[in-house]
C-alpha positions in Angstrom: 0.1 0.1 -0.2 1.3 3.6 -1.0 0.7 6.8 1.4 1.6 10.2 -0.1 3.3 12.7 2.3 3.9 16.3 0.7 5.9 15.3 -2.7 7.1 12.0 -1.0 5.6 8.7 -1.9 5.9 6.0 1.3 5.3 2.4 1.3 3.1 1.5 4.0 2.6 -2.2 5.1 -1.1 -3.3 6.4 -1.8 -5.2 9.5 -1.0 -8.8 8.0 2.1 -7.6 6.5 3.1 -6.2 9.7 2.4 -9.3 11.7 4.6 -11.2 9.2 7.3 -9.0 9.3 7.3 -9.0 13.4 7.2 -12.9 13.0 9.9 -13.2 10.5 12.1 -10.3 12.6 11.4 -12.8 15.9 12.9 -15.7 14.0 15.7 -14.4 12.1 17.4 -11.4 14.2 19.8 -13.3 16.0 21.5 -14.3 12.4 22.5 -10.7 12.1 25.8 -10.6 13.0 27.1 -6.7 12.6 25.4 -3.6 12.0 26.3 -1.4 8.9 27.6 1.1 10.9 31.4 0.8 10.7 31.8 1.7 14.5 29.3 -0.9 15.8 30.4 -4.0 16.7 27.2 -5.5 18.2 24.2 -6.8 16.5 21.2 -6.3 19.2 18.6 -4.6 17.2 15.1 -4.3 18.9 11.8 -2.4 18.0 12.0 1.1 19.0 8.9 2.8 18.4 6.0 3.2 16.1 5.1 5.8 13.6 1.6 6.8 14.8 1.2 9.4 12.0 0.5 6.6 9.3 -2.4 4.4 9.8 -1.7 1.5 10.8 1.2 2.6 12.9 4.6 1.6 11.1 7.4 0.1 13.2 10.7 1.2 13.7 14.2 -0.8 14.4 16.9 0.4 16.4 20.5 -1.0 17.3 21.2 -0.6 21.1 24.8 0.2 20.8 24.8 2.9 17.6 21.2 4.0 18.2 20.7 3.6 14.1 17.3 3.2 13.5 15.7 1.2 10.4 12.4 1.6 9.0 9.7 -1.6 8.4 10.5 -1.4 4.7 14.5 -1.5 5.2 14.3 -4.1 7.7 12.1 -6.2 5.4 14.7 -5.9 2.6 17.5 -6.8 5.1 15.8 -10.1 6.4 14.9 -10.9 2.6 18.7 -10.4 1.6 19.9 -12.3 4.5 17.6 -15.3 3.7 18.6 -15.1 0.1 22.2 -15.2 1.0 21.6 -18.2 3.2 20.5 -20.4 0.6 23.2 -19.7 -1.6 26.3 -19.6 0.7 29.3 -22.3 0.6 30.7 -24.3 3.6 33.9 -22.5 3.6 33.6 -19.0 5.7 34.9 -15.7 3.6 36.8 -13.0 5.7 35.7 -10.6 3.3 31.9 -10.7 4.3 32.1 -9.3 7.7 28.7 -7.6 7.7 25.2 -7.9 6.3 25.1 -4.7 4.7 28.7 -4.9 2.8 28.6 -4.7 -1.2 29.5 -8.5 -1.1 27.0 -10.9 0.0 27.1 -12.9 3.0 28.2 -16.4 1.6 30.1 -17.7 4.6 27.3 -17.5 6.8 25.4 -20.6 7.9 21.6 -20.9 6.8 18.9 -21.2 9.1 18.1 -24.8 8.0 21.8 -25.9 8.7 21.7 -24.3 12.2 18.0 -26.2 12.9 19.7 -29.6 11.5 22.8 -28.8 14.0 20.8 -28.2 16.8 18.7 -31.6 16.2 21.9 -33.2 15.8 23.3 -31.9 19.3 20.1 -32.7 20.8 20.1 -36.4 19.6 23.9 -36.6 21.2 22.6 -35.2 24.3 19.8 -37.6 24.5 22.3 -40.2 23.7 24.5 -39.2 26.3 21.7 -39.3 29.0 20.5 -42.6 28.3 24.0 -43.9 28.4 24.4 -42.0 32.0 21.3 -43.8 33.2 22.1 -47.0 31.8 25.5 -46.6 33.8 23.9 -45.7 36.8 21.7 -48.9 36.8 24.6 -51.1 36.1 26.3 -49.2 38.9 23.5 -50.2 41.4 23.1 -53.7 40.0 26.7 -54.0 40.7 26.6 -52.9 44.2 23.5 -55.5 44.7 25.6 -58.3 43.1 28.6 -57.4 45.5 26.3 -57.5 48.6 24.5 -60.8 47.4 28.2 -62.0 46.7 29.1 -61.1 50.4 25.8 -62.7 51.8 26.7 -65.9 50.1 30.2 -65.8 51.4 29.0 -65.1 54.9 26.5 -68.1 54.7 29.3 -70.4 53.1 31.4 -69.2 56.1 28.6 -70.2 58.5 27.9 -73.6 56.9 31.3 -74.5 57.1 31.8 -73.4 60.6 28.5 -75.7 61.5 30.1 -78.6 59.7 33.2 -78.1 61.5 31.4 -78.4 65.0 28.8 -81.0 63.9 25.8 -78.7 64.3 24.5 -78.9 60.8 21.3 -80.4 61.7 20.5 -78.8 65.1 18.5 -76.3 63.8 15.0 -75.8 65.4 11.9 -76.7 63.4 10.4 -73.3 64.2 13.3 -71.6 62.7 12.7 -73.7 59.3 9.0 -72.7 59.5 9.7 -69.3 59.9 13.3 -68.4 58.9 14.4 -65.1 59.9 14.9 -62.1 57.6 18.7 -61.8 57.9 20.7 -63.0 55.0 22.8 -65.4 57.3 20.0 -67.9 57.4 20.7 -70.9 55.1 17.0 -70.8 53.9 17.2 -67.0 52.8 15.8 -66.4 49.3 16.2 -63.0 47.7 13.1 -61.1 47.2 13.6 -60.9 43.4 14.4 -64.3 43.1 12.4 -66.9 40.9 12.9 -69.4 43.8 10.1 -67.9 46.0 7.6 -69.8 47.3 5.2 -67.3 48.4 5.2 -64.0 46.3 4.5 -65.5 42.7 2.0 -68.2 43.4 0.0 -66.1 45.7 -0.4 -63.3 43.2 -1.0 -65.9 40.3 -4.1 -67.2 42.5 -5.2 -63.7 43.5 -5.3 -62.8 39.7 -7.8 -66.1 39.1 -10.0 -65.4 42.3 -11.9 -62.6 40.8 -13.9 -63.6 37.6 -14.0 -61.5 34.5 -16.8 -58.7 33.6 -18.0 -61.0 30.7 -18.4 -64.0 33.3 -20.1 -62.1 35.9 -22.6 -60.7 33.3 -23.3 -64.1 31.8 -24.0 -65.5 35.4 -26.5 -62.7 36.2 -28.5 -63.3 32.8 -28.4 -66.9 33.5 -30.0 -66.3 36.9 -32.2 -63.7 35.8 -33.4 -66.0 33.0 -34.8 -68.4 35.5 -37.2 -66.1 37.0 -38.4 -64.8 33.9 -41.6 -66.0 31.8 -41.2 -68.3 29.1 -40.9 -66.8 25.4 -43.6 -67.6 23.0 -40.7 -69.8 21.0 -40.2 -71.9 24.1 -38.3 -75.2 23.4 -35.3 -76.9 22.1 -33.8 -77.8 18.9 -30.8 -79.4 17.6 -28.6 -77.1 15.0 -26.7 -79.2 12.4 -23.4 -77.9 11.1 -21.0 -79.8 8.6 -17.8 -81.3 10.4 -14.6 -82.2 8.3 -13.3 -84.7 10.9 -14.9 -86.2 14.1 -13.4 -84.3 17.2 -13.8 -84.7 21.0 -16.5 -82.5 22.4 -14.2 -80.7 24.4 -12.2 -79.6 21.3 -15.6 -78.7 19.8 -16.3 -76.4 22.7 -13.2 -74.8 22.4 -13.4 -73.7 19.1 -17.0 -72.5 19.7 -15.6 -70.5 22.6 -13.2 -68.8 20.2 -16.0 -67.8 18.1 -17.4 -66.0 21.0 -20.3 -68.5 21.5 -21.3 -68.8 25.0 -20.9 -72.9 25.7 -23.3 -72.6 28.8 -26.0 -72.4 26.2 -25.0 -75.5 24.4 -26.6 -78.1 26.3 -25.3 -81.3 24.1 -22.9 -82.0 21.3 -23.4 -85.5 19.1 -22.5 -86.7 15.8 -26.0 -88.1 14.2 -24.1 -88.8 10.9 -20.9 -89.0 8.8 -19.3 -85.2 8.8 -22.1 -83.9 10.7 -22.4 -82.3 14.4 -25.6 -81.3 16.2 -25.7 -78.7 18.7 -28.7 -78.8 21.4 -29.7 -75.3 22.2 -32.7 -73.3 23.2 -34.7 -71.9 20.8 -34.2 -68.7 21.9 -30.7 -68.9 21.4 -30.8 -70.6 17.9 -30.9 -67.4 15.9 -27.9 -65.7 17.7 -26.1 -69.3 17.2 -26.6 -69.4 13.5 -25.3 -65.6 13.2 -22.2 -66.3 15.1 -21.4 -69.3 12.9 -22.1 -67.4 9.6 -19.6 -64.7 10.7 -17.0 -67.5 10.6 -18.3 -68.9 7.2 -20.0 -71.6 8.8 -23.7 -72.3 7.5 -25.9 -74.8 9.1 -27.0 -77.8 6.8 -30.5 -79.3 6.4 -30.5 -82.8 8.1 -33.4 -85.0 8.9 -32.6 -87.3 11.6 -35.3 -89.9 10.3 -34.0 -89.8 6.7 -33.3 -93.5 5.8 -30.2 -92.3 3.9 -28.5 -91.4 7.4 -27.7 -95.1 7.9 -24.7 -95.7 6.4 -23.3 -99.0 8.3 -22.5 -101.4 5.4 -24.5 -104.3 7.3 -27.7 -102.5 6.6 -27.2 -101.8 3.0 -29.7 -104.5 2.1 -32.3 -103.5 4.4 -35.3 -101.9 3.0 -36.3 -98.0 3.5 -38.7 -98.7 5.9 -36.7 -100.6 8.4 -33.9 -97.8 7.9 -36.2 -95.3 8.9 -37.3 -97.1 11.9 -33.7 -97.7 12.7 -33.1 -94.0 12.4 -36.1 -93.4 14.7 -34.3 -95.8 17.3 -30.9 -94.2 16.8 -32.4 -90.6 17.4 -34.1 -92.1 20.5 -31.0 -93.2 21.8 -29.2 -89.7 21.3 -32.2 -88.1 23.1 -31.6 -90.5 26.0 -27.8 -89.6 25.8 -28.5 -86.0 25.8 -31.0 -86.2 29.0 -28.2 -88.3 30.7 -25.6 -85.6 30.2 -27.8 -82.6 30.9 -27.8 -81.6 34.4 -31.0 -80.7 36.5 -33.3 -78.7 36.5 -32.9 -78.0 32.6 -32.8 -81.7 32.0 -36.9 -82.0 33.2 -37.6 -79.2 30.6 -35.7 -80.7 28.0 -37.0 -83.8 28.7 -40.6 -82.6 28.4 -39.9 -81.1 25.1 -38.5 -84.1 24.0 -41.7 -86.0 24.9 -43.7 -83.4 23.1 -41.8 -84.1 20.1 -42.0 -87.6 20.4 -38.4 -88.5 20.9 -39.3 -90.1 24.2 -41.8 -92.2 25.5 -44.4 -91.0 28.5 -42.8 -93.7 30.7 -39.2 -92.4 30.3 -40.4 -89.2 30.9 -41.9 -90.0 34.6 -38.7 -92.0 35.4 -36.6 -89.0 34.8 -39.0 -86.7 36.6 -38.9 -89.3 39.8 -35.5 -88.8 40.2 -36.5 -85.5 42.1 -35.9 -86.9 45.9 -37.5 -84.8 48.5 -35.2 -83.7 51.3 -36.7 -85.0 54.7 -39.7 -86.8 55.9 -42.8 -85.0 58.2 -41.4 -84.5 61.6 -44.9 -83.8 63.1 -44.8 -86.7 65.5 -41.2 -86.2 67.1 -40.1 -83.9 69.9 -37.9 -80.8 69.3 -35.2 -79.7 71.5 -33.8 -76.0 71.6 -30.4 -75.0 73.1 -29.5 -71.2 73.9 -26.1 -70.6 75.2 -24.5 -67.1 75.7 -20.7 -68.2 74.7 -19.2 -64.6 75.4 -16.6 -64.8 72.6 -16.2 -68.5 72.2 -13.1 -69.6 70.3 -14.3 -70.9 67.1 -12.1 -74.3 67.3 -13.6 -74.6 70.9 -17.1 -75.2 69.7 -16.7 -78.9 70.1 -16.6 -78.5 73.8 -20.5 -77.5 73.7 -21.6 -80.1 71.0 -20.1 -82.7 73.3 -22.8 -82.2 75.9 -25.8 -82.0 73.9 -25.7 -84.5 71.3 -29.5 -84.9 71.0 -30.3 -81.2 70.4 -31.8 -80.3 67.4 -31.2 -76.5 67.3 -28.2 -74.7 69.3 -28.7 -70.8 69.5 -25.3 -69.0 70.4 -25.4 -65.1 71.5 -22.5 -62.9 71.8 -20.4 -64.9 69.2 -18.6 -61.8 68.3 -18.1 -63.3 64.9 -17.0 -61.4 61.8 -18.4 -62.1 58.0 -17.6 -64.9 56.6 -16.0 -66.6 59.8 -18.0 -70.1 60.9 -17.4 -72.7 63.8 -15.4 -75.7 62.9 -18.1 -78.3 63.0 -20.3 -80.2 60.7 -23.6 -78.8 62.1 -25.4 -76.6 59.5 -24.9 -72.7 60.4 -26.9 -69.7 59.9 -25.0 -66.3 61.2 -26.4 -62.7 62.1 -22.7 -61.3 62.2 -21.5 -59.1 64.8 -20.0 -55.7 63.9 -16.6 -54.0 64.7 -16.7 -51.7 67.7 -13.9 -49.4 65.9 -12.9 -49.6 62.2 -9.1 -51.1 63.5 -10.6 -53.8 65.8 -9.9 -57.4 65.2 -12.9 -58.7 66.7 -16.4 -57.7 66.6 -19.2 -57.7 69.3 -22.7 -58.6 69.3 -23.7 -61.6 66.9 -25.9 -64.7 67.1 -25.5 -68.2 65.4 -27.9 -71.1 64.7 -26.3 -74.5 64.4 -28.3 -77.3 63.3 -27.8 -81.0 64.2 -27.1 -83.1 61.0 -29.1 -85.9 62.7 -32.2 -83.4 63.2 -35.3 -85.0 61.5 -36.8 -81.8 60.9 -36.6 -79.0 58.3 -35.4 -75.6 59.2 -36.2 -72.5 57.1 -33.9 -69.5 57.9 -35.6 -66.2 57.9 -33.4 -63.2 57.2 -33.4 -60.2 59.2 -34.7 -57.5 57.1 -35.2 -54.8 59.7 -32.9 -51.6 59.0 -33.1 -50.3 62.5 -32.3 -53.3 64.5 -30.5 -55.8 62.2 -28.1 -57.5 64.6 -30.1 -58.1 67.7 -32.2 -61.4 66.8 -32.5 -64.4 64.4 -35.4 -66.2 63.3 -36.2 -69.5 61.7 -38.9 -71.7 61.2 -39.1 -75.7 62.4 -42.1 -78.0 62.3 -44.8 -75.2 62.1 -43.1 -73.3 64.8 -41.6 -69.7 64.6 -38.5 -69.2 66.9 -36.9 -65.8 67.3 -33.5 -66.0 69.3 -32.9 -62.6 70.8 -29.9 -60.6 72.3 -30.7 -57.6 74.2 -27.4 -55.9 75.6 -27.0 -54.4 79.0 -28.4 -51.2 79.7 -25.1 -49.4 79.9 -24.6 -50.0 76.2 -28.4 -50.6 75.3 -31.2 -48.5 76.6 -34.5 -50.1 77.6 -36.5 -48.0 74.9 -34.2 -49.8 72.2 -35.0 -53.2 73.7 -38.7 -52.7 73.6 -38.2 -51.6 70.1 -36.6 -54.8 68.9 -39.1 -56.7 70.6 -42.0 -54.6 69.1 -40.2 -55.4 65.5 -40.5 -59.3 66.2 -43.3 -60.8 64.0 -45.3 -63.1 66.4 -47.2 -65.0 63.5 -45.8 -66.2 60.3 -48.0 -68.0 57.6 -48.4 -71.7 58.1 -47.0 -71.6 61.8 -49.2 -72.5 64.8 -46.6 -71.3 67.6 -43.9 -68.6 68.5 -41.3 -69.3 70.5 -38.8 -66.3 71.6 -35.7 -67.3 73.6 -32.3 -65.4 74.3 -30.7 -63.2 76.7 -32.5 -60.4 77.6 -30.5 -58.8 80.4 -33.7 -58.3 82.3 -34.9 -59.3 85.6 -38.3 -60.1 86.9 -38.0 -60.5 90.6 -40.6 -62.8 92.0 -42.0 -63.7 88.7 -39.1 -66.2 87.8 -37.8 -66.5 91.6 -35.1 -64.0 90.7 -33.6 -62.0 93.8 -34.4 -58.3 92.3 -36.2 -56.9 89.3 -35.1 -54.1 87.1 -36.7 -51.6 84.8 -36.4 -53.5 81.5 -37.9 -56.7 83.4 -41.0 -54.4 84.2 -41.3 -53.3 80.7 -41.0 -56.7 79.2 -43.2 -58.3 81.6 -46.1 -55.8 80.8 -45.2 -56.6 77.0 -45.8 -60.3 77.5 -49.1 -59.6 79.5 -50.2 -57.4 76.5 -49.4 -59.9 74.0 -50.6 -63.0 76.0 -47.1 -64.6 76.0 -46.2 -67.3 78.7 -42.8 -67.2 80.1 -41.4 -70.8 80.6 -38.8 -70.0 83.2 -41.4 -69.1 85.8 -43.3 -72.6 85.4 -40.4 -75.2 84.7 -37.3 -73.8 86.3 -38.5 -71.4 88.9 -35.7 -70.0 90.9 -32.9 -71.6 89.0 -30.1 -68.7 88.1 -29.0 -68.8 84.2 -26.3 -66.2 85.2 -23.7 -67.2 87.8 -20.5 -65.6 89.0 -18.7 -65.1 92.2 -20.3 -61.7 92.9 -23.9 -63.2 92.8 -26.7 -64.7 90.4 -29.5 -63.7 88.2 -32.2 -65.2 85.4 -31.8 -63.4 82.4 -31.7 -66.2 79.8 -35.4 -67.0 79.0 -37.8 -69.3 76.8 -41.5 -67.5 76.4 -44.0 -68.6 73.8 -47.3 -67.1 72.3 -49.2 -70.0 72.9 -48.9 -73.2 75.2 -46.6 -75.9 74.3 -47.2 -79.6 74.2 -45.1 -81.7 76.9 -42.6 -78.9 77.6 -39.6 -79.3 79.7 -36.3 -77.3 80.6 -33.0 -78.3 81.7 -30.3 -75.9 82.7 -26.7 -77.5 82.5 -24.4 -77.1 85.3 -21.4 -76.5 83.4 -19.0 -73.7 83.3 -18.0 -73.6 79.3 -15.9 -70.7 79.9 -18.9 -68.5 80.4 -20.9 -67.0 83.1 -24.4 -68.0 81.6 -25.5 -71.4 81.5 -26.6 -73.6 78.7 -30.2 -74.1 79.0 -32.4 -76.8 77.0 -36.1 -76.6 75.7 -38.2 -79.4 74.6 -41.5 -79.8 73.4 -43.8 -81.7 70.9 -44.5 -79.7 67.7 -48.1 -79.0 66.7 -49.8 -82.1 65.0 -51.4 -80.2 62.1 -50.1 -81.7 58.6 -48.1 -79.2 56.6 -49.9 -78.0 53.5 -48.0 -80.4 51.1 -47.2 -84.0 52.8 -43.6 -84.8 51.8 -43.1 -88.3 50.4 -41.3 -90.7 52.5 -38.4 -91.7 50.6 -35.4 -93.7 51.6 -32.4 -91.6 52.2 -29.3 -92.0 50.1 -26.9 -94.9 51.0 -23.3 -94.5 51.0 -20.3 -97.1 50.9 -16.7 -96.7 51.5 -15.7 -97.0 47.7 -12.2 -95.8 48.5 -11.4 -99.3 49.8 -11.6 -100.3 45.8 -8.1 -98.6 45.5 -6.6 -101.5 47.4 -5.9 -104.6 44.6 -6.9 -107.0 47.4 -9.9 -105.6 48.5 -10.9 -104.9 44.8 -10.3 -108.8 43.7 -12.6 -109.7 47.1 -15.2 -107.3 46.0 -15.1 -109.3 42.3 -15.0 -112.6 43.9 -17.8 -111.8 46.2 -20.5 -110.5 43.6 -19.7 -113.1 41.4 -20.8 -115.8 43.9 -23.9 -113.8 44.9 -24.8 -113.7 41.1 -24.7 -117.7 40.7 -28.1 -118.2 41.3 -29.6 -115.2 39.7 -27.3 -116.0 36.3 -28.6 -119.4 36.4 -32.5 -118.1 36.7 -31.7 -115.4 33.9 -30.2 -118.2 31.7 -33.2 -120.0 32.0 -35.6 -117.5 31.3 -33.4 -116.3 28.2 -33.4 -119.9 26.4 -37.0 -120.4 27.2 -37.9 -117.1 25.3 -35.4 -118.2 22.3 -37.2 -121.7 21.9 -40.9 -120.6 22.2 -42.6 -118.1 19.8 -45.1 -117.0 22.5 -44.3 -114.6 25.2 -45.5 -115.6 28.8 -47.6 -113.5 30.1 -45.7 -113.5 33.5 -42.6 -112.0 31.9 -43.0 -108.5 33.3 -43.2 -110.2 36.9 -40.3 -112.2 36.0 -38.1 -109.1 34.9 -39.3 -107.2 38.2 -38.0 -109.8 40.4 -34.8 -110.4 38.5 -34.1 -106.7 38.7 -34.9 -106.5 42.6 -32.6 -109.6 43.0 -29.9 -107.8 41.3 -30.0 -104.7 43.6 -29.8 -107.1 46.5 -27.0 -108.9 45.5 -25.2 -105.5 44.8 -25.9 -104.0 47.9 -25.2 -107.1 50.1 -21.9 -107.2 48.4 -20.7 -103.8 49.2 -22.1 -104.1 52.8 -19.8 -107.1 53.4 -16.8 -105.9 51.4 -16.6 -102.0 51.4 -19.0 -101.3 54.5 -21.6 -98.5 54.9 -20.3 -94.9 54.9 -21.2 -92.4 57.5 -23.6 -89.7 56.1 -22.9 -85.9 56.6 -19.7 -84.0 56.8 -16.4 -85.2 58.4 -15.5 -83.8 61.8 -12.2 -82.0 62.2 -10.4 -84.5 64.3 -6.6 -83.0 63.9 -7.5 -80.2 66.1 -8.6 -81.4 69.2 -6.0 -83.2 71.4 -6.0 -85.3 74.5 -4.2 -82.3 76.3 -7.0 -80.0 75.3 -9.7 -82.4 76.6 -7.5 -82.8 79.8 -7.5 -79.2 80.7 -11.1 -78.9 79.8 -12.0 -81.5 82.2 -10.0 -79.8 84.8 -11.8 -76.9 84.1 -15.2 -78.4 84.4 -13.8 -80.1 87.9 -12.8 -77.1 89.4 -16.0 -75.6 88.7 -18.1 -78.4 90.2 -15.9 -78.1 93.3 -16.1 -74.5 93.5 -20.1 -74.7 93.3 -20.1 -77.2 96.2 -17.6 -75.8 98.4 -18.2 -73.8 101.8 -16.5 -70.9 103.5 -12.9 -70.0 102.5 -12.6 -73.1 100.4 -14.9 -71.9 97.6 -12.7 -68.9 97.1 -9.6 -71.5 96.8 -11.5 -73.4 94.1 -12.7 -70.1 92.3 -9.2 -69.0 91.9 -8.1 -72.5 90.6 -11.0 -72.5 88.1 -10.1 -69.1 86.9 -6.6 -70.2 86.5 -7.9 -73.2 84.5 -10.0 -71.0 82.3 -7.0 -69.0 81.3 -5.0 -72.2 80.6 -7.7 -73.5 78.1 -7.9 -70.3 76.3 -3.9 -70.3 76.3 -3.9 -73.8 74.9 -6.6 -73.3 72.2 -4.4 -70.4 70.8 -1.5 -72.2 70.8 -3.2 -75.2 69.2 -4.7 -73.0 66.7 -1.1 -71.4 65.8 0.4 -74.9 65.7 -2.3 -76.2 63.4 -2.1 -72.9 61.0 1.7 -73.7 61.1 1.3 -77.2 60.1 -1.3 -76.2 57.2 1.4 -73.7 55.6 4.0 -76.0 55.9 1.8 -78.6 53.9 0.8 -76.1 51.3 4.6 -75.2 50.9 5.7 -78.7 50.3 2.7 -79.8 48.3 2.4 -79.3 44.5 1.4 -76.1 43.2 -1.9 -77.3 41.7 -2.9 -79.0 45.1 -2.0 -76.2 47.0 -4.0 -73.9 44.8 -7.0 -76.4 44.7 -6.9 -76.3 48.5 -7.1 -72.6 48.6 -9.9 -72.7 46.3 -12.1 -74.9 48.4 -11.4 -72.7 51.5 -12.5 -69.7 49.4 -15.6 -71.6 48.6 -16.3 -72.7 52.1 -15.8 -69.0 53.3 -18.5 -67.9 50.7 -22.1 -67.8 51.8 -24.2 -70.0 49.5 -27.8 -69.0 48.9 -30.2 -71.7 48.9 -33.9 -71.7 48.3 -36.1 -72.8 51.1 -40.1 -72.3 52.2 -41.7 -72.3 55.7 -43.7 -75.1 54.6 -40.5 -77.5 54.4 -38.2 -78.5 51.8 -40.8 -80.6 49.6 -43.2 -77.5 49.5 -40.1 -75.5 48.1 -39.2 -77.9 45.8 -43.0 -78.3 44.3 -42.8 -74.3 44.2 -39.4 -74.7 42.3 -40.7 -77.2 39.9 -44.1 -75.6 39.3 -42.1 -72.6 38.3 -39.9 -74.3 36.3 -42.8 -76.4 34.5 -44.4 -73.3 33.8 -41.0 -72.0 32.2 -40.0 -75.1 30.3 -43.6 -77.1 29.8 -43.7 -75.8 25.8 -47.2 -74.6 26.3 -46.8 -71.8 23.9 -45.6 -74.1 20.9 -48.5 -74.1 18.3 -47.6 -77.1 16.6 -46.2 -80.4 18.0 -45.0 -83.5 15.9 -46.9 -86.6 17.0 -44.8 -89.3 18.6 -44.1 -92.3 16.3 -46.4 -95.4 16.9 -44.6 -98.4 17.4 -46.5 -101.8 17.4 -46.1 -103.9 20.3 -46.0 -107.8 19.6 -49.1 -109.8 21.2 -48.3 -112.1 23.9 -51.1 -114.6 22.8 -50.2 -115.1 19.1 -47.4 -117.1 17.6 -44.6 -114.8 16.0 -41.1 -114.7 15.2 -39.1 -112.8 17.9 -36.5 -110.6 16.5 -33.2 -110.3 17.6 -32.1 -107.4 20.1 -30.6 -104.3 18.9 -28.6 -104.3 22.2 -25.2 -105.8 22.0 -22.8 -106.9 24.4 -20.1 -104.5 23.0 -22.7 -101.7 23.4 -23.4 -102.5 27.0 -19.4 -102.9 27.8 -18.9 -99.4 26.0 -21.6 -97.8 27.9 -20.3 -98.9 31.1 -16.9 -98.1 30.6 -18.2 -94.5 29.3 -19.6 -93.7 32.6 -18.2 -90.4 34.3 -16.7 -90.8 37.8 -17.5 -88.8 40.9 -21.3 -88.0 40.1 -24.1 -88.1 42.1 -26.1 -91.6 42.5 -29.8 -91.8 41.5 -32.6 -93.2 43.2 -30.9 -96.5 43.0 -27.8 -95.3 45.0 -25.5 -96.7 42.4 -22.4 -94.7 41.2 -19.8 -95.7 38.1 -17.2 -96.6 40.7 -19.3 -99.5 41.9 -19.8 -100.8 38.4 -17.0 -100.4 36.5 -15.0 -103.0 38.4 -17.7 -105.5 37.5 -17.8 -105.2 33.9 -17.1 -108.5 32.9 -19.4 -110.2 35.3 -22.3 -107.3 34.7 -22.1 -107.3 30.6 -23.4 -111.0 30.1 -26.5 -110.1 32.8 -27.4 -106.9 31.4 -27.3 -108.3 28.0 -30.0 -110.9 28.8 -31.8 -108.6 31.1 -32.3 -106.0 28.6 -33.0 -108.4 25.8 -36.0 -109.4 28.0 -37.1 -105.9 28.5 -36.8 -105.0 24.6 -38.5 -108.1 23.6 -41.5 -107.4 25.9 -41.3 -103.7 25.8 -41.4 -103.6 29.7 -38.9 -101.7 31.7 -38.9 -102.4 35.6 -40.2 -100.0 37.9 -37.3 -100.8 40.3 
């Protein structure tokens, strides 16, 4: 832009050009080495001022040394000349080019690009030097550590030589081996970063596997929610057939499906119905998603008809007609359906069985047989007495629970208050446990306070339904359950110094005194209330008066006042009181109470209360089914006992083999089936079970049901100390005068010895357990830790106040409504099979079951599976395959030829 001032014409830069000039000056001003003034030796140019008479104002540039000024136009020309000179300069410097304003161009000055490249090169060198310096430092540190480790090894070598010279190489104590000191002088010392460390790496590896992934958790939640959802309109099951190049194990097929992103939990069964064909049994709702995921991997399902005669490719059936082939195909599909039902677990198995019956793949008798495998839990307990026991443990040691259970073997329910247990701790016993855990008094406390526990005897013939405490105000002060149509509340009300009387009454008011399907309510526990003359106590307190008024208002009967009047339930050297109580809303039949005169390391007494439960039958009468029979199958690992087992079974089966052989020959000779053949089959089956049971009884012996007791903790020394504590307690109770003080002091000393012995034994067993884990194989160690975590995890179960049979019926009805297939519009009719008449002559066909099939089926039976209604497991049958195969072949032939299966 041009501006006219008088007779002169001046070049004026606009704002954009001025910004470009400022930017160019800031970048390249350091390249101006000298001013054009001969007397100036520096090159410090800077912006001086702006000419405000011109719009926009033009900057001026000034040298700091000689004060020479340059206009914006002059500075732009100088910078352009400088940049042009840099592009054309040579590598050698010229002494004649001293200034940028000389007549010769500055050919010897370095260009801007070269300066930047040189700076980058220097920066890279500096970075390399920094890396080398860091590497030197790291190597120096490692060298120092190596020197220290060498010194440690040399010191250890000197110690070993010294011990060897004095004959003390084996004099180390066992405690030092179990807990080696942290000093490097120890011979068992392992550097922290060593690969031989026995603690850090396995524990870290186990912790990484303890938490399931988010995908696994979501899949589990979806499966759990699906159980409580209504069935879809497309409810049912179907086979998806896909091609297969080779016959692979099902485990490998499931691994491949997992790689495709397919949930194996939705694949119920995998079979090979024909050559180069794989069938996947899935729910109808998952079929479309499965097909989509298979198509992503370029796998397309095929149209396969399991009843097509073309699928029979066995050469021995080549000359068979298509009708016979079609019938054979139906029988093979029927066997595949049976095999699927054997593989699928309950309760899905029952829904699949109903669907298969709807499709005509299994018969009605087979469906009933499968549904009959649901065994109820227990019998009706309405005609037996119930025994309850309450005891304030006052922080009983968990391993010392056997000292209590030893005195109450016939108790059905044991209520413990003031357990001080924190979740997920449990008592070391085989009794079933329910807990209302305590809480920590302070965030850093190692044990809690409060806490109520319920222990159920394994021999209890009654079903117990635990009622969770849903109170948000007082969740820690009562535990409720139902047994034999009786509602029971166990209550603990702390003393008044920590728990006011108003709070205690609020807890009692929150208790439900009636529950559906119950006829009586019992309230027991430690109330810390004294009723005076009502119970025979010396004094009364305010809480006792309030609770007495509450009982009168609800017509509640206090059994301590009528059955154990005046007998204290709390006893110490300073006095006694009656604060552990039993009460009920209705009179009990044949009630009785007993207060144990035992110490049990508590000032409270253990109290039993027995009564006859109501005689009203439950809503759904349970079925009286035999309990599961168990045998000591571990004895079969001994070769001598195994041979004895085989010999005994062969001897017991001699007469039965003769009878079935005779029946088998008669059927082959005759052309008419006898009408008594079903009865004969039933008798043969019953005799077979009897022979097998008697063989196992005589050789293996029956196993005791229930969980195993922990016998390795309790020792004779502990029992001796406990007996001495109880002995001194009895002496104190009977002593008079000054002797009472003597025996009381001895009793307190014995109590302290028992507590110290329990803690010591606990540490010893823990040390032994840790040493065993250290010496065991890694896989066994992780398996043990996994079992411990599973036991410490609270298992949620479904129960019902009406008993286990009612709960099972409700769950069965729910599952039936989910999987009964009532929403399926069309159902294929089951194929009809003509049953030969038993009165007309006919040619009996050969059985399709061969001895080879029976042997293969017995060998494929899985191990460690729960038995069915016949109590048999695969471990019992596999050693007897050579004896069972001919017998079962003849039995199956009789069943097949008569179209009859034994009910037994």
